[in-house]
C-alpha positions, 0 to 999 in steps of 0.5 A: 660855291660847294661842289657835289663831289666834296658833300658826297664825300662828307656824308660818307664820313662815319660819326655818331649821334643819339636819335630819340623817338618820342618813346625812348632813346634808340642806339647811337646812329653810325654814321651821318647819313639822311636815311639815319635823320628820322623825320618828326623825332628827336635827337640828343645833341651831346653836352660836348658838342653844345659846349664846344659849339654854343657854350658861349651864343647861339642858343637864346635865352628861352631856349637855354631855360628850355634845355635846363628844365628838360635836362637835356638838348632835344633837336626835332629832325625836320624837313627844313634840315634835310632840305639844307643838306639835299640842296648842298648835295645837288647844287654847285652854288647855294646860299640858302636862307631861312624864312618864317614866323617867329618861333617856327624853329629857324634857329633850332634849323641852323643849329642842327645843320651847324652841328652836321658841319662840325661832325664833318669837320668844317670851320665854322663862323657863326653869327647867332645874334647880330643885333647885340653888335648894332642895337645895344652893345655893352661898350663902344669906342671910335676905332683907331684905325678908322675913326669913322668906324665904331669898336664894340670890344665886348661883343667882339671878344664873345665873337673871337672866344666863340670861334676859337672854341668851334674850331680849337681842332681844326686851327691846331691841325690847318696851322693857319698863318697870316698872309700879311703883317698887321700893325696894332700899335707902335710897338705891338704887330704881328709879322707875316707867316705868324700863326692865326691862332696869335691874333686871336690871342691877341684879340682876346688879351687886348680888348680894346683890339678884339674889333680889327683882330676879328675883322683880321680872322675873318679876312684870313679864313676866307682867303685861305677857304677861298685857296681851298685849305679848308671847307667854311660854314659861315651861318648868320641868324637874323642876318636881315638886321646887318641891312638894316641902313643905321644901328642904335650906336652913337657918334660923340656928337649924337648921330646915329652909326651906319651899320656898315660903320660898326667894325665888327658888322662891316666884317661880318658883311663882306663874309656874306658877299659873293667873291669867295668859294669853298664855303657855305653860306647859311642865314635866317631873316626874322622880322621880330628882332628886325625891329618891326611892328609889334607882331602877333605870333598866332595869327600872323596879321601883324607881321608884315611879310616874312618872305626874304624879299620883303626883310631884306628889301629896300624898305624904310630905313634898310639898305639893299640887302636882298640884291646882296645875297641873291642868288640864294635858295629860300627854304620856308620854316613853317609851323608844326605838322600834326604829327610833329606837334604829336610827337613834340606833345608826347616828348614834353609828356615823357620828360614830364615836362607836362603831366596833366591828364587832359594832355592824354585825351584828344579834347586836351591835345586839341586845346593845346594845338589851338592855344599854340597855333602850331607855332614850336615856340608857343607849344612850349609856353601854352602847355604850361598852362592848366587845361580845363575841359 
């Protein structure tokens, strides 16, 4: 879906971002290049970029709390991120799927790559939490377009606002226009050739219509990307949720609504199809958020299999998600290596997140490694525990 020469051109664009070692921040790197990204060290996501890309969604609450505590948004440069870029550079058609145990860093890897694409002026469609759409939306209503579908006005409004914020400069520069007429009510409609921004603004001002407006926006940007007007990144975390057969939303008759009949989820599923070009599709699968069995992040025994074929396959309650995304390139986001967890502990010490003197000893560090099982999420939690050695 993405030509080699296009990615090479993108990699040559000059941008800058801050990179820091576990000891101190270095000068900003002059351009986005693989040689400038130092393995197992941290770079600081600028506040302006974070506010543009992830202010409304993108980070989970535990991530936000950690960033607030550390007073910066630091992301470790790990091999899965480089794998993403290298695959795009070497192949004509890529649909990477990140997989791995909960807490290994799939969301960080995806958001790191979203920032990379943002620096290179790509249109971005980000779906960070589809479970909010189909498991516990704040409000639901019967669609006026099709009475068998369910709208989620609040979640659709947030998605529209996030898309507008992420792509404000590109929307202004490209001046995209609607390709057909859309009728919202007897008195209100969007004529063919009107700015696409008018559809976004209409959905933001008419929350009841937000779901339909979101579906129209996705339809239009998909067609525009297919026509070669820009390059589009579609990023979806916990994508296996979208291939669950039923949602937790109910019809007025108390029957559960199929996921494909939730308007906003149906629109996203169409973006994941292999029927367009000039774009990238990056997804992540996760067993914890798929309402599978209760999991043990440290031992992994009760996880079941975290491979895409298991999480996207034909299991109880699942539709055929594996076939829908195939062909794709699986990229495993593994637990920390020895050097990565050492750099992580060094970084937390420098930020005074941990101050216990035992962390400066080999025994103390080994205890952190044992208690966290090299899991990045558990590494944050366990380092708040007082060490007694």
